C-alpha positions as CSV (number, residue, x, y, z in Angstrom):
1,X,-4.7,-21.9,67.8
2,X,-3.6,-21.2,71.4
3,X,-5.6,-20.2,74.4
4,X,-5.1,-16.2,74.4
5,X,-6.1,-16.2,70.7
6,X,-9.4,-18.0,71.9
7,X,-9.6,-16.1,74.6
8,X,-9.7,-12.7,72.4
9,X,-12.1,-14.2,69.7
10,X,-14.8,-15.5,72.0
11,X,-15.7,-12.2,73.5
12,X,-15.7,-10.6,70.1
13,X,-17.9,-13.0,68.9
14,X,-20.3,-12.7,71.3
15,X,-20.6,-9.0,71.2
16,X,-21.2,-9.6,67.6
17,X,-23.9,-11.7,68.4
18,X,-25.3,-9.2,70.8
19,X,-25.3,-6.4,68.5
20,X,-26.9,-8.5,66.0
21,X,-29.5,-9.8,68.1
22,X,-30.3,-5.9,68.9
23,X,-30.4,-5.0,65.5
24,X,-32.6,-7.4,64.1
25,X,-35.4,-7.0,67.5
26,X,-38.9,-6.2,66.2
27,X,-41.3,-4.3,67.7
28,X,-45.0,-3.5,66.7
29,X,-43.5,-0.6,64.2
30,X,-41.2,-2.9,62.5
31,X,-43.7,-5.5,62.1
32,X,-45.1,-2.8,59.7
33,X,-42.4,-2.5,58.0
34,X,-42.4,-6.0,56.6
35,X,-44.9,-5.5,53.8
36,X,-44.0,-2.0,53.3
37,X,-42.9,-0.8,49.5
38,X,-41.7,3.0,49.3
39,X,-43.8,5.3,47.8
40,X,-43.3,8.4,46.3
41,X,-42.1,11.1,48.1
42,X,-42.2,15.3,47.2
43,X,-38.6,16.5,45.8
44,X,-37.4,17.8,49.7
45,X,-38.7,14.7,51.1
46,X,-36.7,12.7,48.8
47,X,-33.5,14.7,49.2
48,X,-33.8,13.9,52.9
49,X,-33.9,10.0,52.5
50,X,-31.0,10.6,49.5
51,X,-29.1,12.4,51.7
52,X,-29.4,9.9,54.9
53,X,-28.7,7.2,52.4
54,X,-25.2,9.0,51.5
55,X,-24.6,9.6,55.0
56,X,-25.1,6.5,56.2
57,X,-22.9,4.6,53.7
58,X,-19.8,6.6,54.9
59,X,-20.9,6.1,58.5
60,X,-20.9,2.3,58.0
61,X,-17.5,2.2,56.5
62,X,-15.8,4.7,59.1
63,X,-17.6,3.0,61.9
64,X,-16.3,-0.4,60.4
65,X,-12.9,0.6,60.0
66,X,-12.8,1.9,64.0
67,X,-14.0,-1.4,65.1
68,X,-11.3,-3.1,63.2
69,X,-8.4,-0.7,64.6
70,X,-8.2,-2.5,68.0
71,X,-7.6,-5.8,65.7
72,X,-5.1,-4.1,63.5
73,X,-3.3,-3.2,67.0
74,X,-3.1,-6.6,68.3
75,X,-2.1,-7.9,64.8
76,X,1.0,-5.8,64.7
77,X,1.8,-6.4,68.3
78,X,1.9,-10.5,67.4
79,X,4.0,-9.5,64.6
80,X,6.4,-7.6,66.6
81,X,6.6,-10.8,69.2
82,X,8.1,-12.9,66.4
83,X,5.5,-15.2,66.5
84,X,6.7,-18.4,64.9
85,X,3.2,-19.9,64.1
86,X,2.4,-18.4,60.5
87,X,-0.5,-20.2,60.4
88,X,-2.2,-17.9,63.6
89,X,-0.9,-14.8,61.8
90,X,-2.6,-16.0,59.1
91,X,-5.9,-17.0,60.5
92,X,-5.6,-13.9,62.6
93,X,-5.5,-11.8,59.2
94,X,-8.2,-13.4,57.7
95,X,-10.1,-13.2,61.2
96,X,-9.6,-9.3,61.2
97,X,-10.7,-8.7,57.7
98,X,-14.0,-11.1,58.4
99,X,-14.6,-9.0,61.4
100,X,-14.4,-5.6,59.9
101,X,-16.7,-6.7,56.7
102,X,-19.5,-8.1,59.3
103,X,-19.3,-4.5,61.3
104,X,-19.7,-2.6,58.1
105,X,-22.4,-5.3,57.1
106,X,-24.3,-4.8,60.5
107,X,-23.9,-1.2,60.3
108,X,-25.3,-0.7,57.0
109,X,-28.4,-2.9,57.7
110,X,-29.2,-1.1,61.1
111,X,-28.8,2.4,59.1
112,X,-30.8,0.7,56.3
113,X,-33.4,-0.2,58.3
114,X,-33.6,3.6,59.9
115,X,-34.1,5.0,56.5
116,X,-36.9,2.5,56.0
117,X,-38.6,3.7,59.3
118,X,-37.9,7.4,58.3
119,X,-39.3,6.5,54.8
120,X,-42.8,5.2,55.9
121,X,-43.7,8.1,58.4
122,X,-42.2,10.6,55.9
123,X,-44.8,8.8,53.5
124,X,-47.6,9.9,55.9
125,X,-46.8,13.0,57.6
126,X,-48.0,16.4,57.3
127,X,-45.9,19.4,55.8
128,X,-45.5,20.7,59.0
129,X,-44.4,17.4,61.1
130,X,-41.9,17.7,57.7
131,X,-40.8,20.9,58.6
132,X,-40.2,19.8,62.4
133,X,-38.3,16.8,61.3
134,X,-35.9,19.4,59.5
135,X,-36.1,21.9,62.9
136,X,-34.9,18.2,64.7
137,X,-32.1,17.6,62.1
138,X,-30.7,21.0,62.0
139,X,-30.0,21.1,66.0
140,X,-29.1,17.3,65.9
141,X,-25.6,17.9,64.0
142,X,-23.3,15.6,63.5
143,X,-26.4,13.0,64.0
144,X,-28.9,14.9,61.9
145,X,-30.2,11.9,60.1
146,X,-30.7,10.0,63.7
147,X,-33.6,12.0,65.1
148,X,-34.2,10.9,68.6
149,X,-38.2,11.3,67.6
150,X,-40.7,11.9,64.9
151,X,-44.1,13.6,65.0
152,X,-46.3,12.4,62.5
153,X,-50.0,12.2,62.2
154,X,-50.5,13.5,66.2
155,X,-48.1,10.1,67.1
156,X,-45.0,10.5,68.3
157,X,-42.2,8.0,67.4
158,X,-39.3,7.4,69.5
159,X,-36.3,5.7,67.9
160,X,-34.2,3.4,69.3
161,X,-33.2,-0.3,68.5
162,X,-37.1,-0.5,67.7
163,X,-39.6,2.6,67.5
164,X,-41.6,3.0,70.2
165,X,-45.1,4.9,69.4
166,X,-47.4,7.1,71.9
167,X,-49.9,9.0,71.8
168,X,-49.0,12.4,72.8
169,X,-52.4,13.0,74.5
170,X,-51.7,10.0,77.1
171,X,-48.5,11.8,78.2
172,X,-48.8,12.6,82.2
173,X,-45.3,13.5,83.1
174,X,-42.0,14.8,81.7
175,X,-38.7,14.5,83.7
176,X,-35.2,14.3,82.6
177,X,-31.5,14.0,84.0
178,X,-28.4,15.3,82.9
179,X,-25.9,13.2,81.0
180,X,-22.4,13.3,79.5
181,X,-22.1,15.1,76.1
182,X,-24.8,17.8,76.6
183,X,-27.4,15.1,76.4
184,X,-30.2,14.6,78.8
185,X,-32.1,11.5,79.7
186,X,-35.7,12.3,79.2
187,X,-38.4,10.1,81.0
188,X,-41.7,9.8,79.4
189,X,-44.7,8.5,81.8
190,X,-48.0,7.8,79.7
191,X,-49.4,4.3,79.9
192,X,-45.9,3.1,79.6
193,X,-42.7,4.6,80.5
194,X,-40.3,5.3,78.1
195,X,-36.6,7.1,78.4
196,X,-34.6,8.7,75.6
197,X,-31.6,10.5,75.1
198,X,-32.1,14.2,73.7
199,X,-29.6,17.2,73.1
200,X,-30.4,19.6,75.4
201,X,-31.8,21.9,72.3
202,X,-33.8,19.5,71.3
203,X,-36.2,19.3,74.4
204,X,-38.0,22.6,74.2
205,X,-39.1,20.9,71.0
206,X,-40.3,17.8,72.9
207,X,-42.1,20.0,75.5
208,X,-43.9,22.2,73.2
209,X,-45.6,19.0,71.4
210,X,-46.4,17.3,74.6
211,X,-47.8,20.7,75.7
212,X,-49.9,21.3,72.8
213,X,-51.3,17.4,72.9
214,X,-51.7,16.9,76.8
215,X,-51.7,20.5,78.6
216,X,-52.5,19.1,81.8
217,X,-48.9,16.8,81.7
218,X,-46.7,17.5,84.4
219,X,-43.4,18.7,82.7
220,X,-40.1,19.4,84.1
221,X,-38.3,22.6,82.9
């Protein structure tokens, strides 16, 4: 295998390793999931989980294929250059297939964990909390099953690679800056500092929750 091939493959493997590390990070909330067994959910909440599972299966395949697209382009380029070493072509073909399968697996694993986290909260939340989740879902298209936060039993859960749990009563200050794509970066100061990305139309929902639990908090509007 020549030097150029090695220089191509090594960075890809490093990126995959970093992605795998982030996906498997565990905070306090994730540790609670270790021994969690899914319980019965009312019909509407179970339909939400079923919809999320269908959505994430499709998303895993699409993201996996898109990830492999640059490798396919490189592969076609190598063929057009009349590469004489058939072993290199064969190994690179196998490498593309493995990378695509690995990407699909990692994405599906990430999405499956996301579903499990939401399942745990859906089992515990009140009807009003669930209605709030559905409202966030409607305003989060096309990422309707990726809620940036969930309110459950008077606690706020912010979703990322790990879930951050915050008591909304402890929030002292909320500010934001505009980002690309119609998003805003929201900075929340409580006992710790938290930064999340939100659609602008979801920010008022978060503000309303914080005002309810922490009326003296300084909130940028």
